[in-house]
C-alpha distance (Angstrom), angle and dihedral (degrees) to the residues before:
residue distance angle dihedral
H1 . . .
P2 3.81 . .
S3 3.83 96.8 .
K4 3.87 100.9 33.4
P5 3.83 133.3 57.9
L6 3.71 112.8 -106.5
R7 3.81 120.2 -118.1
L8 3.71 119.4 -171.6
E9 3.79 133.0 -176.0
M10 3.77 121.4 -154.5
E11 3.74 120.3 -155.6
F12 3.81 126.9 -172.8
N13 3.88 121.3 -160.4
V14 3.76 119.6 -176.8
S15 3.79 119.5 -165.6
L16 3.82 131.3 161.5
D17 3.80 89.8 -145.4
Q18 3.79 102.4 38.8
G19 3.77 102.2 31.1
I20 3.77 128.4 -136.1
A21 3.83 121.2 -36.9
I22 3.77 124.6 -166.3
Q23 3.86 115.6 -174.2
L24 3.76 130.0 -178.2
L25 3.82 107.2 -155.2
P26 3.85 116.7 -167.6
K27 3.83 118.3 -148.1
S28 3.86 96.8 -155.8
P29 3.76 112.1 47.2
P30 2.99 141.3 -138.7
I31 3.75 89.7 73.9
F32 3.78 136.8 121.5
D33 3.82 109.9 -83.7
T34 3.76 115.9 -154.1
S35 3.77 124.8 -169.1
F36 3.76 128.2 -179.8
F37 3.78 120.8 -166.6
T38 3.80 127.6 -173.5
N39 3.75 131.8 175.7
P40 3.79 120.5 -134.8
L41 3.78 111.8 -69.7
S42 3.74 88.8 -133.0
V43 3.86 90.8 69.4
P44 3.80 104.7 61.8
D45 3.76 95.0 163.9
N46 3.79 95.4 66.2
A47 3.86 110.6 30.8
N48 3.74 134.1 130.8
L49 3.75 139.1 -177.3
G50 3.78 121.6 -160.2
L51 3.82 144.5 174.3
T52 3.83 124.7 -158.0
L53 3.85 124.6 -169.3
R54 3.82 116.2 -168.9
Y55 3.78 129.1 179.1
G56 3.81 128.4 -175.1
N57 3.84 142.0 36.3
D58 3.81 140.0 -155.1
Q59 3.80 92.6 -69.4
T60 3.80 97.6 51.9
K61 3.79 123.4 84.9
F62 3.82 123.8 -171.0
T63 3.84 111.8 -167.1
V64 3.79 113.3 -149.4
L65 3.78 98.6 176.6
A66 3.75 132.8 7.5
L67 3.84 119.3 178.6
D68 3.87 105.7 171.0
N69 3.84 104.1 -91.1
S70 3.76 95.4 -33.0
L71 3.82 105.5 80.3
N72 3.85 130.0 2.8
V73 3.77 126.8 172.7
W74 3.80 125.2 -179.8
F75 3.82 141.6 150.0
R76 3.80 137.9 -157.8
G77 3.81 100.7 -141.8
V78 3.77 146.1 6.2
Y79 3.79 132.7 -156.9
F80 3.78 141.1 -174.4
K81 3.79 123.6 -156.2
T82 3.74 131.4 -176.0
L83 3.76 126.3 -179.0
I84 3.77 135.2 -177.9
G85 3.72 113.2 -166.0
A86 3.77 139.9 170.5
Q87 3.81 120.3 -139.6
N88 3.74 120.6 179.2
G89 3.81 89.7 -16.5
E90 3.86 93.0 -54.6
L91 3.87 121.3 115.3
Q92 3.82 111.7 -117.8
P93 3.84 113.4 -170.3
L94 3.82 122.4 -172.4
I95 3.83 134.3 -173.4
E96 3.83 123.0 -172.3
F97 3.79 134.6 177.4
G98 3.84 123.7 -174.7
F99 3.81 147.2 173.5
E100 3.80 117.1 -138.8
K101 3.85 127.8 -152.8
G102 3.79 94.0 -1.1
A103 3.83 126.7 169.6
F104 3.79 132.4 -155.3
Q105 3.83 117.1 -162.1
I106 3.76 125.2 -174.4
G107 3.83 126.4 -178.6
G108 3.78 143.3 160.7
G109 3.79 97.0 -96.6
K110 3.85 121.8 -148.7
G111 3.74 98.2 -64.6
D112 3.76 132.3 88.6
G113 3.76 94.1 -115.5
L114 3.76 130.1 132.4
L115 3.82 95.6 -89.0
Q116 3.84 92.7 56.4
K117 3.77 90.8 52.5
I118 3.78 99.1 48.0
L119 3.82 100.5 33.6
P120 3.85 126.3 75.1
E121 3.84 118.3 -100.3
K122 3.83 92.8 -104.8
G123 3.79 93.9 37.6
F124 3.79 125.4 -145.3
L125 3.76 127.9 -49.9
L126 3.78 121.5 -161.7
E127 3.84 121.5 -174.9
F128 3.77 114.9 -159.0
S129 3.80 147.5 157.4
I130 3.79 115.1 -148.2
A131 3.77 133.7 179.9
G132 3.81 135.6 175.6
G133 3.68 133.9 -171.9
W134 3.81 150.7 144.8
S135 3.75 130.7 -112.3
K136 3.72 131.3 171.8
S137 3.77 92.4 -122.6
K138 3.83 97.3 43.6
G139 3.83 103.8 25.3
I140 3.84 113.4 -154.0
Y141 3.79 111.8 -2.8
F142 3.76 140.4 170.5
A143 3.79 131.6 -152.3
G144 3.80 134.6 174.9
S145 3.77 147.7 111.6
G146 3.79 135.7 -104.1
S147 3.75 131.7 50.0
L148 3.85 136.8 -138.9
E149 3.72 120.1 -128.2
I150 3.80 125.0 175.5
Q151 3.77 123.3 -168.5
L152 3.82 115.0 -152.9
P153 3.87 118.4 -164.9
V154 3.79 95.6 -127.7
H155 3.80 117.7 157.9
F156 3.77 128.3 174.5
S157 3.85 137.7 139.7
V158 3.80 133.5 -129.0
G159 3.81 107.3 -171.3
P160 3.81 108.9 -62.2
I161 3.79 92.1 -10.2
D162 3.84 123.9 89.6
I163 3.83 122.6 -161.5
I164 3.83 106.0 -146.3
G165 3.82 113.7 -168.9
L166 3.76 132.5 -28.0
S167 3.82 125.0 -119.1
I168 3.85 126.0 -159.5
S169 3.80 118.3 -171.9
L170 3.79 133.4 -177.4
K171 3.78 121.0 -167.3
P172 3.81 134.3 168.0
I173 3.76 112.9 -120.2
Q174 3.86 134.1 -179.8
E175 3.80 108.1 -60.2
G176 3.81 95.1 -7.3
I177 3.74 150.2 9.2
G178 3.83 131.2 -68.8
I179 3.81 124.2 -144.8
A180 3.79 124.2 -171.4
L181 3.78 133.2 -173.7
S182 3.82 116.6 -167.8
S183 3.76 141.9 157.1
D184 3.77 141.1 -170.6
V185 3.76 114.8 -109.3
K186 3.75 127.4 -158.6
A187 3.78 125.5 -168.5
S188 3.81 134.5 -178.9
L189 3.81 116.7 -150.5
G190 3.73 106.1 173.0
P191 3.83 110.7 -73.8
L192 3.81 89.8 -6.9
Q193 3.87 120.0 90.0
L194 3.76 116.3 -166.3
V195 3.83 129.5 -169.4
V196 3.82 122.1 -176.9
E197 3.79 114.0 -165.2
G198 3.78 122.5 -151.0
L199 3.78 101.0 -0.1
G200 3.85 115.1 161.5
L201 3.75 148.6 90.5
S202 3.79 132.1 -57.0
S203 3.81 132.5 -162.4
N204 3.84 130.9 -167.7
F205 3.77 118.7 -153.8
T206 3.86 111.6 -158.9
F207 3.78 136.4 171.0
P208 3.84 107.4 -125.3
K209 3.76 117.7 -142.1
N210 3.84 119.0 -124.9
A211 3.83 89.2 -9.7
T212 3.77 142.0 84.0
G213 3.80 118.3 -112.2
N214 3.73 127.8 -141.6
L215 3.79 88.1 -98.2
G216 3.74 98.6 44.3
F217 3.78 110.3 -96.3
L218 3.86 87.9 1.9
N219 3.71 129.0 72.9
A220 3.82 118.0 -154.7
A221 3.81 121.4 -164.4
L222 3.82 116.0 -166.9
G223 3.80 119.0 -159.3
F224 3.74 147.7 155.0
K225 3.76 117.6 -82.9
P226 3.80 108.7 -144.4
P227 3.84 117.2 -139.3
K228 3.79 124.4 -96.1
G229 3.78 92.4 -136.5
I230 3.82 146.5 -16.0
G231 3.72 125.2 -139.0
L232 3.84 124.3 -158.5
S233 3.80 130.8 -168.2
L234 3.83 126.0 -176.5
D235 3.78 128.8 -173.7
T236 3.83 120.1 170.1
G237 3.78 96.3 151.3
V238 3.79 97.4 -109.1
V239 3.87 94.5 43.0
K240 3.75 119.7 44.9
G241 3.72 130.8 167.1
G242 3.77 147.6 99.8
G243 3.70 146.1 -153.1
Y244 3.81 146.0 -150.0
L245 3.82 127.4 -141.7
Y246 3.80 117.0 -162.6
F247 3.84 125.5 -160.5
D248 3.81 129.8 -169.0
F249 3.81 104.8 172.6
D250 3.86 92.7 176.6
K251 3.81 92.0 57.7
E252 3.83 91.1 34.0
E253 3.84 89.4 -128.4
Y254 3.85 127.4 137.0
A255 3.75 130.9 -176.4
G256 3.76 138.9 179.6
V257 3.80 138.4 -169.1
F258 3.82 124.1 -166.5
E259 3.81 134.7 178.0
L260 3.80 126.4 179.5
S261 3.75 128.3 177.0
I262 3.84 121.3 -165.8
A263 3.84 113.5 -157.7
S264 3.84 89.0 -36.1
I265 3.79 87.5 -76.0
V266 3.79 102.5 98.6
T267 3.82 125.4 20.1
V268 3.80 118.1 -167.8
K269 3.76 120.8 -162.7
A270 3.83 126.7 -175.4
I271 3.80 131.2 -178.6
G272 3.80 122.4 -174.6
L273 3.81 133.0 -178.2
I274 3.83 122.6 -174.5
T275 3.79 127.2 -176.2
T276 3.75 123.9 -175.6
R277 3.84 96.3 -177.9
M278 3.72 121.6 64.9
P279 3.86 123.1 -136.4
D280 3.81 90.6 -101.7
G281 3.79 90.9 56.1
S282 3.78 96.7 -106.7
K283 3.77 122.8 129.4
G284 3.78 115.4 -96.1
F285 3.78 144.9 124.3
S286 3.77 132.0 -109.5
L287 3.73 129.9 171.6
L288 3.82 135.7 -167.0
I289 3.80 122.1 -178.3
I290 3.79 133.9 171.5
I291 3.77 121.3 -170.6
T292 3.82 124.3 -179.7
A293 3.81 134.5 173.6
E294 3.85 121.7 -160.9
F295 3.73 123.4 -164.3
G296 3.81 109.1 -147.3
T297 3.83 107.5 -126.4
G298 3.82 90.7 4.8
I299 3.78 139.9 -113.2
Q300 3.85 113.3 -79.3
L301 3.82 114.4 -113.5
G302 3.80 98.0 172.7
F303 3.77 136.6 -102.9
G304 3.85 88.0 58.0
F305 3.79 94.9 -59.1
T306 3.81 121.5 131.2
L307 3.78 133.8 -168.4
L308 3.80 104.7 -127.9
G309 3.81 100.5 173.1
V310 3.77 149.7 -14.5
G311 3.73 132.2 -157.3
G312 3.72 148.6 136.7
L313 3.80 148.6 -141.0
L314 3.82 125.5 -133.3
G315 3.78 126.4 -175.5
L316 3.79 128.0 -177.8
N317 3.85 115.3 -165.2
R318 3.81 88.5 -3.9
T319 3.80 131.3 126.8
M320 3.81 133.1 -159.0
L321 3.85 121.4 -121.7
L322 3.79 105.6 -156.6
E323 3.78 102.2 -175.2
P324 3.86 95.5 55.7
L325 3.87 86.0 46.7
A326 3.78 89.6 54.3
A327 3.76 92.3 46.8
G328 3.83 88.1 50.2
I329 3.79 96.1 54.2
R330 3.80 91.3 86.7
T331 3.80 91.0 49.0
G332 3.81 96.5 52.6
A333 3.81 97.2 -100.6
V334 3.81 88.6 144.6
N335 3.82 88.4 66.5
S336 3.77 89.0 63.9
I337 3.77 90.6 60.8
M338 3.84 109.2 26.9
F339 3.84 112.7 63.2
P340 3.85 93.8 -45.9
P341 3.81 115.8 -143.8
N342 3.84 117.6 -126.9
P343 3.83 93.6 -2.2
V344 3.82 94.0 178.0
E345 3.83 93.4 53.0
N346 3.86 91.2 44.9
A347 3.82 95.0 39.2
P348 3.91 97.7 122.8
R349 3.85 91.7 50.4
I350 3.80 94.2 44.9
I351 3.81 92.4 48.0
S352 3.85 90.1 47.6
D353 3.81 90.9 49.7
L354 3.80 95.1 48.5
R355 3.82 90.6 47.4
T356 3.80 89.3 53.8
Y357 3.81 100.1 42.8
F358 3.83 98.9 38.4
P359 3.85 108.3 33.2
P360 3.79 124.2 175.8
C361 3.83 115.4 -83.4
E362 3.71 125.8 170.0
G363 3.84 115.6 -118.1
K364 3.79 99.3 11.5
F365 3.78 127.9 110.4
L366 3.83 134.8 -167.6
I367 3.77 128.7 -150.3
G368 3.77 120.2 -178.9
P369 3.88 125.7 173.2
M370 3.85 113.5 -165.1
I371 3.76 134.7 -165.5
K372 3.75 136.2 179.7
I373 3.81 119.0 -154.8
G374 3.79 130.5 -177.8
W375 3.76 137.7 -170.5
G376 3.81 124.7 -146.1
T377 3.82 132.5 20.2
P378 2.98 108.7 -80.6
T379 3.81 90.7 30.9
L380 3.79 112.9 -97.8
V381 3.77 99.3 169.0
S382 3.80 125.7 28.0
L383 3.79 133.9 178.8
S384 3.83 123.2 -163.6
F385 3.77 107.0 -166.4
G386 3.78 134.1 177.7
L387 3.76 135.7 -180.0
I388 3.84 114.7 -155.2
I389 3.75 117.0 -165.9
E390 3.82 120.5 -167.8
I391 3.76 115.5 -155.6
P392 2.96 110.6 -126.5
G393 3.73 98.2 9.4
N394 3.81 142.9 40.5
I395 3.83 138.7 -17.8
A396 3.75 126.1 -126.1
I397 3.80 137.1 -175.5
I398 3.79 120.1 -154.2
G399 3.77 132.9 175.4
I400 3.70 154.9 124.3
L401 3.85 128.1 -108.1
S402 3.83 117.1 -161.2
L403 3.83 129.7 -176.1
N404 3.79 120.6 -175.7
L405 3.89 121.1 176.2
P406 2.91 134.4 -141.5
T407 3.85 92.8 -4.5
A408 3.75 134.0 -9.7
D409 3.85 91.4 -128.4
A410 3.85 94.3 54.1
P411 3.81 108.7 16.4
I412 3.75 123.1 -177.5
I413 3.80 89.5 -171.9
A414 3.78 117.8 36.8
I415 3.79 119.5 175.1
N416 3.80 120.3 174.4
V417 3.80 122.5 176.9
A418 3.78 126.7 -179.6
F419 3.75 113.4 -162.8
L420 3.87 140.5 -176.7
G421 3.85 128.4 -172.1
A422 3.77 132.4 176.9
L423 3.70 144.3 -170.8
E424 3.81 107.8 -152.2
F425 3.76 110.9 -166.9
D426 3.82 93.7 -179.5
K427 3.80 94.1 54.4
K428 3.83 95.2 32.7
R429 3.78 98.1 -127.9
I430 3.75 142.7 117.0
W431 3.78 121.1 -151.7
F432 3.79 141.5 167.4
F433 3.87 130.1 -165.3
A434 3.73 128.9 -174.3
S435 3.88 134.8 179.3
L436 3.77 134.2 -164.4
F437 3.78 117.2 -132.6
D438 3.86 135.4 171.0
S439 3.85 89.1 3.5
R440 3.77 130.1 148.0
I441 3.84 141.5 154.4
L442 3.86 107.9 -146.5
F443 3.84 101.4 -47.9
L444 3.88 94.4 -20.6
T445 3.79 112.3 106.6
L446 3.85 117.7 -151.5
E447 3.80 130.9 -152.7
G448 3.76 135.5 162.2
D449 3.75 148.2 99.4
M450 3.76 140.0 -116.7
G451 3.82 131.1 -159.4
L452 3.79 139.0 -171.4
L453 3.88 125.7 -166.9
M454 3.77 125.9 -179.2
D455 3.86 110.4 -179.0
Y456 3.80 114.6 -171.9
G457 3.75 97.4 171.5
D458 3.77 131.9 102.8
N459 3.90 90.5 -57.6
P460 3.78 102.1 39.3
N461 3.79 117.7 -157.0
F462 3.75 142.2 167.6
V463 3.84 125.5 -154.1
L464 3.83 128.6 173.6
T465 3.77 117.3 172.6
V466 3.72 136.3 168.0
G467 3.77 109.9 -171.2
G468 3.77 100.4 -1.4
F469 3.86 134.6 -81.3
H470 3.76 143.2 -58.5
P471 3.87 110.9 -74.0
L472 3.91 91.6 -116.4
F473 3.81 95.0 45.5
S474 3.82 120.5 99.2
P475 3.80 108.2 -156.0
P476 3.83 122.0 -147.7
P477 3.84 116.6 -99.7
L478 3.77 107.5 -64.4
P479 3.86 128.0 -155.3
F480 3.84 89.1 -143.1
P481 3.83 134.4 50.6
N482 3.81 119.3 -80.4
P483 3.83 102.1 -86.9
R484 3.79 117.4 -109.8
R485 3.78 120.4 -124.8
I486 3.80 119.1 -88.3
H487 3.81 95.7 -102.0
I488 3.83 124.9 -165.4
S489 3.81 119.0 -174.1
V490 3.79 104.7 -154.7
L491 3.90 94.7 176.3
S492 3.76 127.7 9.4
N493 3.78 120.2 174.5
P494 3.80 135.6 110.9
F495 3.84 92.3 -89.4
Q496 3.81 103.3 34.6
R497 3.78 131.8 36.5
I498 3.80 127.7 167.7
T499 3.81 120.1 170.4
V500 3.78 131.9 176.1
E501 3.79 127.1 -163.5
S502 3.77 130.9 -177.1
H503 3.79 139.9 173.3
F504 3.87 137.3 -169.8
A505 3.79 128.5 -175.6
V506 3.75 140.7 173.0
T507 3.76 123.1 -166.1
S508 3.80 134.0 171.4
N509 3.83 90.7 -83.2
T510 3.83 107.7 15.0
V511 3.81 146.7 54.7
Q512 3.78 117.5 -155.4
F513 3.79 135.7 -179.0
G514 3.75 139.3 155.9
A515 3.77 146.4 149.9
R516 3.83 139.1 -150.1
A517 3.76 132.0 -162.7
E518 3.80 127.1 -167.8
L519 3.83 128.2 -174.8
F520 3.81 138.5 -178.1
F521 3.85 129.2 -175.5
G522 3.73 123.6 173.5
L523 3.75 153.4 77.6
A524 3.76 134.1 -99.3
V525 3.80 89.1 -83.5
V526 3.81 102.8 44.9
G527 3.78 133.7 9.4
I528 3.78 142.6 170.9
R529 3.74 121.2 -145.4
G530 3.83 133.4 173.0
H531 3.75 146.8 152.4
F532 3.84 142.2 -153.3
S533 3.78 125.0 -162.3
F534 3.83 136.6 178.2
D535 3.78 127.4 -173.7
A536 3.78 127.7 176.0
L537 3.87 130.2 -174.0
F538 3.87 121.6 -172.8
Q539 3.80 118.8 -171.7
F540 3.80 117.9 -163.7
S541 3.81 105.7 -156.5
P542 2.95 117.3 52.7
F543 3.81 85.9 17.0
K544 3.74 113.3 -122.2
F545 3.79 138.2 145.8
I546 3.76 138.2 -165.5
I547 3.77 122.2 -164.0
Q548 3.82 120.6 -173.8
M549 3.81 129.9 -172.4
S550 3.73 130.5 178.2
F551 3.84 134.3 179.4
S552 3.79 135.2 -179.0
V553 3.78 139.6 169.2
S554 3.77 128.1 177.1
L555 3.79 140.6 177.5
D556 3.79 118.1 -141.1
V557 3.80 123.6 -165.3
F558 3.84 118.8 -172.7
G559 3.79 89.4 -14.4
F560 3.81 95.0 -53.3
G561 3.81 124.4 112.0
L562 3.77 105.0 -116.7
F563 3.84 98.5 173.0
S564 3.75 132.4 5.4
I565 3.83 140.1 167.7
H566 3.84 123.2 -162.2
L567 3.82 124.0 -175.3
R568 3.84 127.2 178.4
L569 3.82 125.8 177.5
Q570 3.75 133.6 178.8
L571 3.80 131.5 -173.8
E572 3.83 123.6 -174.0
G573 3.75 135.3 166.6
P574 2.90 166.1 30.0
T575 3.86 117.0 -135.2
P576 2.94 100.4 24.4
W577 3.79 105.9 25.9
R578 3.73 119.5 -152.4
A579 3.79 130.7 -169.2
Q580 3.75 123.3 -177.8
G581 3.81 135.2 164.7
T582 3.80 146.8 157.4
G583 3.78 131.7 -146.3
T584 3.78 126.0 -172.4
L585 3.87 131.1 -174.4
T586 3.80 115.1 -167.9
I587 3.84 126.1 -173.1
D588 3.76 116.4 -176.8
L589 3.83 113.8 -165.5
W590 3.84 93.8 173.8
L591 3.85 93.5 -118.8
F592 3.80 93.8 54.0
E593 3.79 137.8 2.8
I594 3.79 128.8 -136.3
N595 3.82 118.2 -150.6
I596 3.78 121.2 -176.7
S597 3.79 115.6 178.4
A598 3.76 136.6 168.5
D599 3.77 131.6 -177.9
F600 3.79 137.9 176.2
D601 3.85 137.4 -166.1
V602 3.79 115.4 -172.8
T603 3.81 128.0 174.8
W604 3.77 126.0 -173.8
G605 3.80 140.2 163.8
D606 3.83 132.6 48.8
A607 3.73 124.1 -78.9
E608 3.77 113.3 -101.9
D609 3.82 136.0 177.7
T610 3.80 105.4 -103.0
S611 3.77 94.4 175.8
L612 3.85 112.3 132.7
Q613 3.81 112.2 -109.4
P614 3.80 119.7 -122.6
V615 3.82 116.5 -95.0
E616 3.76 132.6 -137.9
V617 3.74 109.8 -133.0
L618 3.78 100.9 -161.7
P619 3.86 95.1 69.9
L620 3.78 89.7 51.2
L621 3.72 91.8 52.2
V622 3.83 92.5 46.9
T623 3.84 90.1 51.5
E624 3.77 89.2 53.8
L625 3.82 92.9 49.9
D626 3.82 91.2 49.2
K627 3.84 90.8 60.0
T628 3.77 110.4 102.8
D629 3.85 90.5 -153.8
N630 3.83 88.1 65.2
W631 3.78 92.8 61.0
R632 3.80 124.6 76.6
A633 3.75 133.7 -177.8
S634 3.78 116.0 -147.4
T635 3.81 130.1 -166.0
P636 3.80 119.2 -122.4
P637 3.77 118.8 -97.9
G638 3.74 118.6 -96.8
N639 3.88 136.8 88.7
N640 3.87 98.5 -121.4
L641 3.78 114.8 46.8
L642 3.91 91.7 166.1
V643 3.77 89.4 -135.5
S644 3.78 137.7 83.7
I645 3.79 125.9 -141.5
R646 3.75 121.6 -145.3
K647 3.75 121.5 -127.4
L648 3.74 110.9 -81.2
D649 3.76 125.6 -132.6
E650 3.80 106.5 -107.3
K651 3.75 91.4 -154.5
A652 3.81 94.7 57.8
D653 3.81 118.1 108.8
G654 3.76 122.8 -120.5
L655 3.80 131.4 18.0
V656 3.77 132.5 -64.8
L657 3.84 110.9 -136.4
H658 3.80 123.8 -161.4
P659 3.81 111.9 -128.0
L660 3.77 91.1 -117.9
G661 3.83 96.1 34.3
S662 3.77 131.7 97.9
L663 3.76 136.0 -118.3
Q664 3.78 119.0 -131.4
I665 3.86 130.1 -164.6
S666 3.81 126.5 -169.8
Q667 3.79 133.5 174.4
R668 3.74 134.9 171.8
A669 3.83 102.4 -162.3
I670 3.80 102.3 84.0
P671 3.85 127.8 28.2
L672 3.86 111.9 -130.7
H673 3.74 131.8 -138.9
I674 3.79 92.8 24.5
H675 3.85 134.1 100.2
L676 3.78 108.4 -110.0
D677 3.85 122.3 -148.3
K678 3.83 97.5 166.2
V679 3.78 138.0 17.7
G680 3.76 106.9 -156.2
N681 3.83 100.3 -36.8
R682 3.82 96.3 -35.3
K683 3.81 122.8 101.1
V684 3.79 118.1 -119.7
T685 3.78 122.2 -112.1
G686 3.81 122.8 -169.4
P687 3.80 121.3 8.8
H688 3.79 116.0 14.4
N689 3.87 103.9 -171.2
F690 3.85 126.5 56.6
N691 3.78 135.8 -173.3
V692 3.88 135.9 178.1
K693 3.80 117.4 -140.9
V694 3.76 131.6 -179.2
């Protein structure tokens, strides 16, 4: 580098399999980077010697062309590589030159020309890396990433056919360049509307090796460019519906979405996804199909319940990814699976969701029956529920619960909960996750999540949370997102805001709860804002607790804080006990600011072991069996016992048992016929398994 001293590091690596590598690694790029590679001298049939020179990094920018705002081309780095190799005793030379992290920007410029009218205001930006070279085995070749696609707003009609838009794309391909010209075509055939997306022509220009192309040194191949998708819409009055077919010939993936309504009585929806290339690139076949049928006002089942819909999911060579599904519960992923609304309009999102949640996997199958049940006429409560079984693999439940009172069209109370649960045999755990969305009671909006985890594997754990955890608690790894606080918006307008949040959690060794309230009242000129929060964490063994409280109130005038008070307190213990806190008073008089603060941190008491001692279970069970209240004498069955029993003395001790009766014992302290590791939060010592026999 002209302005900096050069520091180089040389590294020698010797390997019998990979040869000798000598690398010069600069510490202060941009600088020329040279690399020499040799194969073992003992393998003369397959040896190569090469030199690579590279210049540039992420901070450099080399402008090739700059024409105002019309056309700009630049790149970040450039390299040159030469290689002389021997393969099967034959010399194989190679020369390659490439541009790295390049960009091509085209805009309309400042004039009133054609480009400014048809191109977007900011133009198009293409990021690419491109390289070209020559080798004895390949001849002239090209390699790179990125493609340029320009959409032109062309629109004209030919009879019943409309040409909507024109697309021109340019993309590097192996040994050449590909150019495609396509358009969207719309046709009206009576009640049927048809839209074909991306129909056109394509041409690949290549440089043939040791031959002459049809254009001299070039070879041009013109072909048909299949469409990306086809949309259908049908409206005959009684029968209405439509569909969308999606094609990706490069990825060998095909998808379709279809919806048909017959006299508003039955609505059939179908979604299909077919892939003929597996994730590892090998040839294969995988299918995912979802079919649902909904019945308008529903089929009466009795007691106010109605059958609103049935359906199912089938996957061949498809697996189920549970954690992405759990993360998508908040974003409406369940709607892509359970009776999706407007599937044709939302086809791209639905197809993308299904591709993410149910990817191809050789040797796995999915079966998922679905049902939608409602209560009330019109429907006030509805439950969409699906059971997805992976063979071999796991089991999941997924669904939506909706409550709308007094009517679904104008609800005063609207509660909507999306949920997902799973039984994972491979990870030995059961979990459940639910999220509130579009929910309110009167004018109070509701948000929040809850989660349940029962891990019975090598590291057993239990977590139940409604609204998340204490700020200082680190939860164990969860298969679902960290639940949001249960949030209630009491008031929400530009002049008044009151919100309340809360959380509650129980884990294997803790109990946690807390709440937070925030308020704001004011106008653009003056406003008052404040908050109060409380969080508590209790740990069982060793026993410990942390309680936090905070409070603040401030007065803002013209956007500046004129007066504010902040208070924070924390108490933790026991043995030792610790109390700490901070209080701040701030007065801002524009010209100067007054800050008065005070804090304290006090510790007292001696450290002691607060771990819970192990417990013997047998004495606890004996104590329960000694309680008279846990014993009961019952008379034998039968209406005519042919005897009469005198009135018993209620003050007498013990039980009176009929000669043909039975004696019953019950207790709730210790579960029987199960191996016990803990009682409460105390570990078990001595016997771990208990039975009661006659």
